[in-house]
C-alpha positions as CSV (number, residue, x, y, z in Angstrom):
1,M,-32.3,-4.3,-12.6
2,T,-35.7,-4.4,-13.2
3,Y,-36.8,-5.8,-9.6
4,M,-34.9,-7.0,-6.5
5,L,-35.4,-8.8,-3.4
6,S,-35.6,-6.9,0.0
7,G,-34.8,-7.5,3.5
8,E,-37.2,-9.4,5.5
9,C,-39.5,-7.4,7.8
10,V,-41.5,-7.8,11.0
11,M,-45.2,-6.8,10.7
12,F,-46.8,-5.8,14.2
13,L,-50.4,-6.4,13.8
14,L,-52.9,-5.2,16.3
15,C,-56.1,-7.4,15.8
16,H,-59.6,-8.2,17.6
17,E,-59.5,-11.1,19.8
18,T,-61.9,-13.2,17.8
19,E,-60.1,-12.6,14.6
20,N,-57.5,-14.9,13.4
21,P,-54.2,-12.5,12.9
22,I,-53.0,-14.8,10.0
23,M,-56.1,-14.5,7.9
24,V,-56.0,-10.7,8.3
25,W,-52.3,-10.5,7.3
26,K,-53.4,-12.4,4.1
27,K,-56.3,-10.5,3.5
28,M,-54.1,-7.3,3.7
29,I,-51.7,-8.8,1.2
30,G,-54.5,-9.8,-1.0
31,N,-54.5,-12.7,-4.1
32,K,-51.2,-13.6,-5.2
33,D,-52.4,-12.6,-9.1
34,P,-52.6,-8.9,-9.2
35,A,-55.0,-9.0,-11.6
36,E,-57.4,-11.0,-9.7
37,A,-56.2,-8.8,-6.6
38,K,-57.7,-5.7,-8.2
39,K,-61.1,-7.2,-8.7
40,A,-61.6,-9.0,-5.4
41,D,-59.9,-6.0,-3.2
42,P,-58.4,-3.0,-5.0
43,Q,-57.2,-1.8,-1.2
44,S,-55.1,-4.9,-0.9
45,L,-50.9,-4.2,-1.1
46,R,-51.0,-6.7,-3.9
47,A,-53.5,-4.8,-5.8
48,T,-51.6,-1.6,-5.2
49,Y,-48.2,-2.3,-6.0
50,G,-48.2,-6.0,-7.5
51,T,-47.2,-6.1,-11.1
52,S,-47.1,-10.1,-12.0
53,I,-47.3,-13.6,-10.0
54,I,-43.5,-13.7,-11.0
55,K,-42.6,-10.6,-9.1
56,N,-44.6,-10.7,-6.3
57,E,-43.6,-7.7,-4.0
58,F,-45.2,-9.0,-1.0
59,H,-45.1,-12.4,0.7
60,G,-46.1,-13.3,3.9
61,S,-45.6,-16.2,6.5
62,D,-48.2,-18.3,8.4
63,D,-46.5,-18.7,11.4
64,P,-42.8,-18.2,13.0
65,F,-41.7,-21.7,11.8
66,S,-42.6,-21.3,8.5
67,A,-40.9,-17.5,8.5
68,N,-37.7,-19.5,9.8
69,K,-37.8,-22.3,7.0
70,E,-38.6,-19.7,4.5
71,R,-35.6,-17.3,5.4
72,D,-33.6,-20.4,5.0
73,I,-34.7,-21.5,1.4
74,F,-35.1,-17.7,-0.3
75,K,-32.0,-16.5,1.6
76,F,-33.8,-12.8,1.5
77,P,-30.7,-10.2,1.1
78,I,-30.5,-7.7,3.5
79,P,-29.6,-4.4,2.1
80,Q,-26.8,-2.4,3.5
81,K,-25.9,1.4,3.0
82,I,-22.3,1.6,1.7
83,P,-20.6,3.7,4.1
84,D,-19.5,7.4,3.4
85,F,-15.6,7.4,2.9
86,K,-13.8,9.8,5.2
87,F,-10.6,10.5,5.8
88,D,-9.1,9.2,8.6
89,K,-5.2,9.4,9.4
90,M,-5.7,6.6,11.8
91,L,-7.0,4.2,8.7
92,V,-4.1,3.2,6.4
93,S,-4.2,1.5,3.2
94,L,-1.6,-0.9,1.9
95,E,-0.9,1.8,-1.0
96,T,-0.5,4.7,1.4
97,L,2.2,2.5,3.2
98,F,4.1,1.3,0.1
99,K,4.1,5.1,-1.3
100,F,6.3,5.8,2.1
101,L,8.1,2.6,2.2
102,Y,9.0,3.0,-1.4
103,P,9.2,6.5,-2.7
104,P,9.7,7.1,-6.2
105,N,13.2,9.5,-5.6
106,L,15.2,6.2,-3.8
107,E,16.1,3.6,-5.9
108,H,17.1,1.5,-3.1
109,S,15.2,2.4,0.3
110,N,15.5,0.5,3.1
111,A,11.8,-0.5,3.4
112,L,12.4,-2.3,6.9
113,E,13.7,0.7,8.3
114,R,10.9,2.9,7.1
115,L,8.4,0.2,8.2
116,D,10.0,0.3,12.1
117,I,9.5,4.3,11.9
118,F,6.1,4.1,10.5
119,A,5.0,1.7,13.4
120,I,7.0,4.0,16.6
121,Y,6.4,7.6,15.0
122,G,3.5,7.1,12.7
123,P,1.2,6.6,11.1
124,C,2.3,8.3,7.4
125,V,-0.2,10.6,6.0
126,N,-0.9,12.1,2.5
127,Y,0.0,15.5,3.8
128,H,2.4,17.7,1.9
129,S,4.1,21.2,2.9
130,V,3.7,23.9,1.0
131,D,7.6,25.0,1.9
132,Q,9.1,21.4,1.0
133,C,6.9,19.6,-1.6
134,L,5.6,22.1,-4.2
135,C,7.4,24.4,-6.7
136,R,7.4,28.3,-5.8
137,E,4.0,28.7,-8.1
138,C,2.1,26.1,-6.6
139,A,3.5,27.0,-3.0
140,I,2.1,30.4,-3.6
141,I,-1.5,28.4,-4.3
142,G,-1.7,26.6,-1.5
143,K,-0.4,29.2,1.0
144,E,-3.2,31.1,-0.1
145,H,-5.6,28.3,0.2
146,L,-4.3,27.5,3.5
147,E,-4.5,31.1,4.8
148,G,-8.3,30.9,4.0
149,V,-8.7,27.7,5.9
150,R,-6.7,29.4,8.8
151,E,-9.4,32.6,8.9
152,S,-12.2,30.0,9.1
153,L,-11.0,28.3,11.8
154,I,-10.3,31.2,13.7
155,A,-13.9,32.6,12.7
156,T,-15.6,29.3,14.1
157,E,-13.9,29.1,17.5
158,Q,-14.7,32.6,17.9
159,T,-18.2,31.9,17.5
160,K,-17.8,29.1,19.9
161,L,-16.3,31.4,22.3
162,G,-18.8,33.9,21.8
163,I,-16.1,36.3,20.9
164,K,-17.0,39.4,17.9
165,I,-15.3,39.2,15.0
166,R,-14.5,42.7,15.0
167,P,-13.2,43.8,18.6
168,Q,-14.0,47.2,19.9
169,P,-11.6,50.1,20.8
170,T,-11.1,50.1,24.5
171,T,-9.5,53.7,24.6
172,A,-9.6,57.3,23.4
173,T,-6.6,56.1,21.0
174,K,-8.7,53.4,19.9
175,T,-6.3,50.7,20.3
176,Q,-8.0,47.3,19.8
177,L,-8.1,44.2,22.2
178,P,-6.1,41.4,20.7
179,Q,-7.8,38.6,19.4
180,R,-8.2,35.6,22.0
181,V,-8.2,33.2,19.3
182,Q,-4.5,32.7,17.7
183,L,-3.7,30.0,15.5
184,P,-0.3,29.0,14.2
185,P,0.5,29.2,10.4
186,I,-0.8,26.3,8.9
187,R,2.0,24.7,6.4
188,L,0.5,21.2,5.9
189,L,-2.1,20.7,2.6
190,K,-4.5,17.7,4.1
191,E,-6.2,15.8,1.4
192,E,-9.3,18.0,1.6
193,D,-6.9,20.8,0.7
194,I,-5.1,19.3,-1.9
195,K,-8.5,17.8,-3.4
196,Q,-9.7,21.5,-4.0
197,V,-6.1,22.9,-5.3
198,Y,-5.4,19.5,-7.4
199,Q,-6.5,21.1,-10.8
200,Q,-4.3,24.3,-10.1
201,L,-1.2,22.6,-9.6
202,C,1.4,21.7,-12.0
203,E,2.0,18.3,-13.5
204,K,5.1,17.9,-11.4
205,C,3.2,18.8,-8.0
206,Q,0.4,16.7,-8.8
207,F,2.8,13.7,-9.4
208,H,4.4,14.5,-6.2
209,C,1.0,14.6,-4.6
210,N,-0.1,11.0,-6.0
211,G,3.5,9.3,-5.4
212,Y,4.3,10.1,-1.8
213,T,3.3,10.2,1.7
214,H,5.1,11.9,4.4
215,L,5.8,11.4,8.4
216,Q,4.5,14.5,10.4
217,G,7.1,16.0,13.2
218,G,8.4,19.4,14.5
219,R,6.4,22.0,16.3
220,N,2.6,21.5,15.9
221,M,3.4,18.6,13.5
222,Q,3.8,21.1,10.8
223,H,7.0,19.4,9.3
224,I,7.6,17.0,6.9
225,T,10.6,14.5,8.0
226,T,13.4,14.3,4.9
227,D,14.8,11.1,3.8
228,Q,18.0,11.9,5.7
229,E,16.3,12.7,8.7
230,L,14.7,9.3,8.6
231,N,18.0,7.7,7.8
232,T,19.4,9.0,10.9
233,L,16.5,8.2,13.0
234,A,16.7,4.8,11.9
235,K,20.3,4.5,12.8
236,E,19.5,5.8,16.1
237,M,17.0,3.6,16.7
238,N,18.9,0.6,15.7
239,K,21.9,1.6,17.7
240,Q,19.8,2.1,21.1
241,E,18.0,-1.3,20.6
242,I,21.2,-3.4,19.6
243,L,23.2,-1.4,22.6
244,E,20.5,-2.9,24.9
245,L,20.9,-6.6,23.4
246,L,24.6,-6.4,23.6
247,Y,24.3,-5.1,27.3
248,S,22.6,-8.2,28.2
249,E,24.6,-10.3,26.3
250,K,28.4,-9.4,26.6
251,G,27.9,-6.4,29.6
252,N,30.6,-3.4,29.4
253,A,32.2,-4.8,26.1
254,A,28.9,-3.8,24.3
255,N,30.5,-0.1,24.1
256,V,33.1,-1.2,22.2
257,M,31.0,-3.7,19.9
258,I,28.6,-1.1,19.0
259,E,31.3,1.3,17.3
260,T,32.1,-1.5,14.8
261,I,28.9,-2.5,14.1
262,D,27.5,-1.5,10.8
263,L,23.8,0.2,12.3
264,N,22.0,-0.4,8.7
265,E,19.4,-3.1,9.1
266,P,19.7,-5.7,6.3
267,N,16.9,-4.9,4.2
268,H,15.6,-8.5,3.3
269,Y,11.6,-8.1,2.8
270,T,9.8,-7.6,-0.5
271,K,6.5,-6.1,-0.9
272,E,5.1,-9.7,-1.0
273,M,6.5,-10.4,2.5
274,I,5.1,-7.1,3.7
275,E,1.7,-7.9,2.2
276,L,1.9,-11.4,3.9
277,L,2.4,-10.2,7.5
278,F,-0.5,-7.9,7.3
279,Q,-2.8,-10.6,5.6
280,E,-4.4,-12.0,8.6
281,L,-5.8,-8.5,9.8
282,E,-8.9,-7.2,9.1
283,T,-10.1,-3.9,7.1
284,D,-12.7,-1.6,6.7
285,Y,-14.9,-1.1,3.4
286,Y,-12.2,0.4,1.5
287,N,-9.6,-1.9,2.4
288,R,-7.8,0.4,5.5
289,F,-6.2,-1.1,8.2
290,K,-6.3,0.4,11.8
291,F,-3.2,1.8,12.6
292,Y,-2.9,0.5,16.2
293,H,-3.5,-3.0,14.4
294,L,-0.4,-2.4,11.9
295,Q,1.9,-0.9,15.0
296,N,1.5,-4.1,17.0
297,V,2.1,-6.5,14.2
298,I,5.2,-4.6,12.7
299,L,6.9,-4.3,16.3
300,E,6.5,-7.7,16.9
301,D,8.3,-8.4,13.5
302,R,11.1,-6.1,14.4
303,R,11.5,-8.0,17.8
304,I,12.2,-11.4,15.5
305,R,14.3,-9.3,13.1
306,M,16.5,-7.9,15.8
307,N,16.8,-11.2,17.3
308,A,17.9,-12.5,14.3
309,W,20.4,-9.5,13.3
310,M,21.8,-10.3,17.1
311,S,22.3,-13.9,16.2
312,I,24.6,-13.2,13.8
313,L,26.6,-10.6,15.6
314,I,27.1,-12.6,18.7
315,N,26.9,-16.3,17.0
316,K,24.1,-17.2,19.4
317,P,21.3,-19.7,18.0
318,I,18.2,-17.7,17.4
319,H,15.9,-20.1,19.1
320,R,17.7,-19.0,22.5
321,F,15.9,-15.6,22.1
322,K,13.1,-15.4,24.7
323,N,9.7,-14.0,23.9
324,P,9.2,-11.3,26.8
325,K,5.5,-11.6,25.8
326,L,5.1,-15.0,26.8
327,V,5.8,-14.2,30.7
328,C,2.2,-13.1,31.6
329,K,-0.6,-16.1,31.7
330,V,-3.2,-15.1,29.5
331,P,-5.7,-16.5,27.0
332,P,-4.6,-17.5,23.4
333,E,-7.1,-15.5,22.0
334,M,-5.4,-12.4,23.5
335,R,-2.4,-13.4,22.3
336,K,-3.9,-13.8,18.7
337,N,-5.7,-10.5,19.0
338,P,-3.9,-7.3,17.5
339,E,-5.6,-5.1,19.7
340,S,-4.2,-6.6,22.9
341,I,-1.3,-5.4,24.7
342,H,-0.4,-9.4,24.7
343,Y,-0.2,-9.7,21.0
344,T,2.6,-11.9,19.8
345,I,3.9,-13.7,16.9
346,N,4.8,-17.5,17.5
347,R,7.5,-17.6,14.7
348,I,11.3,-17.5,15.6
349,L,12.8,-16.7,12.2
350,P,11.6,-13.5,9.8
351,L,9.8,-13.7,7.1
352,N,12.6,-14.0,4.4
353,Q,13.8,-17.5,6.0
354,T,10.1,-18.7,5.8
355,Y,8.7,-17.3,2.9
356,K,8.0,-19.4,-0.3
357,K,7.6,-18.2,-3.4
358,K,4.2,-19.6,-5.1
359,D,4.9,-22.0,-7.8
360,I,4.0,-20.9,-11.4
361,T,1.0,-23.4,-12.3
362,K,-0.2,-21.7,-15.7
363,M,2.2,-21.1,-18.4
364,P,1.3,-17.5,-20.3
365,L,0.1,-17.8,-23.6
366,D,2.2,-14.7,-24.7
367,F,5.5,-16.5,-24.4
368,P,5.5,-19.7,-26.3
369,P,8.4,-22.2,-25.6
370,N,11.6,-21.9,-27.5
371,I,12.3,-24.4,-29.9
372,A,15.4,-25.7,-28.0
373,D,13.7,-26.5,-25.0
374,K,11.3,-28.5,-26.9
375,E,11.5,-32.3,-25.8
376,K,11.1,-33.8,-29.1
377,L,12.3,-32.5,-32.3
378,N,11.5,-32.9,-35.9
379,P,14.4,-33.5,-38.3
380,N,14.5,-30.0,-39.7
381,E,14.3,-28.9,-36.6
382,E,17.4,-30.5,-35.0
383,K,20.0,-28.4,-36.7
384,L,17.9,-25.0,-36.0
385,A,17.6,-26.3,-32.2
386,L,21.4,-27.0,-32.1
387,L,22.3,-23.6,-33.5
388,K,20.3,-21.8,-31.2
389,K,21.8,-23.7,-27.9
390,L,25.4,-22.9,-29.5
391,H,24.3,-19.4,-29.8
392,R,23.4,-19.4,-26.1
393,D,27.0,-20.0,-24.5
394,T,29.2,-19.2,-27.7
395,H,32.1,-16.5,-27.4
396,H,35.0,-15.8,-29.8
397,M,38.4,-15.1,-28.1
398,V,40.6,-13.0,-29.9
399,E,44.3,-12.0,-29.3
400,I,45.2,-8.5,-28.7
401,Q,48.7,-7.5,-30.1
402,D,50.7,-4.5,-31.0
403,A,49.4,-2.5,-28.3
404,K,51.2,0.8,-29.6
405,K,49.1,0.8,-32.9
406,V,45.8,2.6,-33.0
407,V,43.3,1.4,-31.0
408,S,41.0,0.2,-34.1
409,N,43.8,-2.3,-34.9
410,G,42.7,-4.3,-31.7
411,V,39.5,-5.3,-30.4
412,Y,37.1,-2.8,-28.4
413,L,36.5,-4.6,-24.8
414,L,34.3,-2.0,-24.1
415,R,31.1,-1.3,-26.3
416,K,27.6,-0.2,-26.6
417,Y,25.2,-2.9,-26.2
418,N,23.5,-4.4,-29.1
419,D,24.4,-1.5,-30.7
420,G,23.0,-3.1,-34.4
421,R,24.3,-3.6,-37.4
422,N,25.3,0.2,-38.2
423,G,27.6,0.3,-34.7
424,D,31.2,-0.1,-34.7
425,W,31.4,-4.0,-33.8
426,D,30.8,-6.4,-36.1
427,N,28.5,-9.1,-34.8
428,Y,29.3,-11.6,-37.4
429,S,32.9,-11.7,-37.4
430,S,33.3,-15.2,-35.5
431,L,31.2,-16.5,-38.9
432,K,33.0,-14.8,-41.1
433,G,36.4,-16.1,-39.9
434,M,38.1,-12.6,-40.1
435,N,41.6,-12.2,-39.0
436,R,43.0,-9.9,-36.2
437,G,42.2,-6.0,-36.7
438,S,39.0,-6.4,-38.6
439,Y,36.6,-6.9,-35.6
440,V,36.1,-3.1,-35.6
441,N,34.7,-1.3,-38.8
442,Y,36.7,1.9,-38.1
443,E,38.5,2.5,-41.3
444,E,35.3,1.6,-43.6
445,K,33.4,3.9,-41.0
446,K,36.3,6.6,-41.7
447,K,36.3,6.3,-45.5
448,K,32.7,6.8,-45.7
449,E,32.7,9.7,-43.6
450,K,35.3,11.3,-46.1
451,L,33.1,10.5,-49.1
């Protein structure tokens, strides 16, 4: 980039009462041609910093009205510094959230149950335990690093409290006073720690650090919740909430009904629906959401999902479930503000019942249409299209007889999918019109093996 427009600035100029401040300002800037400015007034700004008429480094307005007009015409950009990236557990990106909802070790994870746990007990963090997440060799590396971090924290606290690092002996037996700063062992590697030891980890542990996020718990938040703990926690949450709703509808019969209900919440949301759920929330420069905003949205959506679940269990229309947030009379702006305690969602149905897939407006060029799908065919293409259409839904039915004979004389009902021309199944038997017992090339293959 050779040059760029800078932001506007306001000059505070002190002049004598007999002088015209605009004329003084114009004189300070100098002639619009830098070559003429260097000859007329070498000390002017354009003479010092100017290069050409097109690239005028300085421009001055005659009055405030002209300044406003020129600001609208030129649209001077106001340069802003890119904010420094800082790790903050209360700022969550969609990538971090999806790592928690869809971990690589689970093929079919219940994303809705994990989403509710994230909102109630979250946020999820990219912290990893040296006891649960890493292999033996990498755990030793992580523990050594965390021990150094712990010692530095103790030294920092001792400095703040005015305690010497080496305590002095108190009696003739030279027994030392115990340190007043005692920190528990640190078992979790945070983002800053992982960044320092990442190159020393094995490939498997690096994949774990890149593909997983966890939920903290336990004493001093030094425990990583496992998948089994999350499943148990989700069932307890669902049981408690369903039981409260059943009490309001069925009374004491709720204790009997809860024993026969499957407590696994129906998982109907996809990644696209979850992204749609958060599309109206604001993000920072690095596309991270505030956890409090996500929490309010998820809890409100959970209320709608639980009402839909209850309507199926007790056969009650979903529109008869009332929204408790509408009891208080507050301005509509507060109901739409995710930072407010009165935030609510107006829809009644869950997203899976209102979500519509986007229409495909563009046909990819990598997949041309099949000849059988063309609207109009040439004479030489009609037979080829007919064969392809017949091939789509054509099956050759055979009769199985003589069950006592060798299995090779019948038809293998279970076979490898598309095992090719060298497989045991003759893919062209229907075209050849063979009789029973010839659909499996067992005897020919056996003769070749003997030879």
